[in-house]
C-alpha positions, 0 to 999 in steps of 0.5 A: 292521235289519242292522247287520253291515258288508260285507267291503268296509266291514270293510276300509275300517275296518282301512284307516282305523285302519291310516292314523291309527295311521301318519300321526297323531302319537302326542304329538298323539293323546296331548294329544287323548285327555288334554284338554291344550291342542292349538294351532292350528298343530298343528291346521293341521298335522293338517288338511294331512295329512288334506287330502293324503290326501283325508279332511279333509272326510269329509261332502263330495261328491267334486265339491267335494274330499270323498272321496265317501263313503257314510253307512257309510264316513262312520260308520266314519271318525268312530268311528275318528278318535274312537277314535284321538284325532284332533283336530277343532277346525275342526269348524264348517267341515269338518262343518256349513258345508261341507255347508250351502254344498254344499246351499244356497250359490251357486255363487259361495260354493262355489268361493269358501269351500269350497277355503279350508276344505280348505287351512286358509285360513279357520277357521270358528266358529258364531254361534248362541247369545246372551245370553238366547237360548242354548237357545231360538235362535228368540229370538236378537236379533242384527240384520242391517239391509239397506242397499243392497249390505250388512247392518249387523249389531249383536249378541252371540254367546255360547259361540262354540267356537274364535272365538279361532282363527277368522277367519270366523263363520257367524251367525244373524241377525234380518232381520225382526221381522215374522211367527213368530219363526222366519221372521225369522232368516237365515243370514249368513257374516261376516269376523271380521277387521275393525273392530267384531268383538270376541272375549273368552275364557270359561274353562270350569270345566275351566280350558280356553279353548274357548268366547268371547263375540263382539260385533259392532258396526256391521259391513257384510256383503255381502249376497252373504254370505247363504246361501240367501234371507232367512228361510230360516236356520231351515230351514238351521239344522234340517239342520245341527243334525240333523248336529251332534247326530249328531256329538255322540254322541261314540260312538267317543270313549266306547268309547275312555274305556270301554276306559281306564276298565277298564284303570285298574281292573284296575291300581288295584283288587283283583280282588275287591270294589268291586262297586257301582262294577263295576256302575255301569261295567257299566251304563254299558258296556250304555247305550253299547252301546245307544246305538251301536245307536241309532246304527246305526239312524239310520245305517240311515235315512240309507242309505235316503235319510232325513235326519237327524230328531228321533231324533238327539236322543237320541243327543245327549242320551244320548251326553252324559251317558255322556261325563260318566259315564265321566270321572266314573268315571275320577276315582273309580277314580284317586282323589286323583291325579286331582285333581293339576294335571300342569302344576304338576309339574316333573321326571319327572312320570311317576313322580309322575303316570301319563300316564293319570291326568293331565287326568282331573279337568279332563276331567270337568269340562270335560265338564259343557258337554256336556249344554248345548252343541248344544241343552241337555239340556231342550231334547233332552227337549222335542224327544223328547217332542213329536216322537218320543213325541207327548205 
């Protein structure tokens, strides 16, 4: 495997890095890196800047408003975006639904929905997990019963990220109870701005409102909102989750955390001593480098025309573990200062709490969810054992 980048690709990386430095508001990047709350208005403002550049939807074809990049350019952009602290709240619409519609949607769906994602008219959330059917998606029970030109939909979705900001939800629904569980699942697009849709917040252990419960009761959805055919939802989902878990490695973000951790160690600890702690940091850096090499292998497969396979579960699993470990190490090095809630301070906060210590504990706590969402740790272990190791 050749993991070297061409001169053109290196120049592209430098172009992306320079553009992000010049265009991404410093305060917005700081909020993202430190885990501080970013409003929907701030997200939309940044999306419009990206859209004006033509870089909002990096995985879309040029025909539908994307930059027409190949896999290497998309990988480089994603890596630099994470390093820079670029906000990514509408990821379900931009990185997940968009490619699904381009691959499986009707011409009418693509013409109507894709431009609305680009101009920020529609914010999408992803309704997959349910009470009792989180990690085992095939066990979902939300029903969509055909009634003329509509489906009548009933059920509950759980852990729905950014549903509080969304006006649309892409849902996996059960359209049949016959045959294997997977065969009765369909992919349906639902307007959230109608009676019968209720969004309730779930506050994470980090004190953040990112996820929600969405209850759908007797909601009519036009049959024209079905993506693909009835019963094709499982096939579509496997393709979508492959891309989600590839994004879930968070490699660029982890390298940023690693750099911040090293800076904090140099500032807060003496040059000698703390050998055990330094050893843990070194082992984490080695694992992150190995994860990056694994991502390059997946990238090489994509260049060769191979769709993301079960190996992306390795990226998702290890990427989550490394994010958790790095944020925990940051808290450990910062010590008691990491436990201070910066929002409770008044006056000159910088004197009392350095910027790079603010929200460290919140980030460490919030990243406990990373080994659950997008497919729990246990599910990833099963995929790796069954489909890679063949045991």
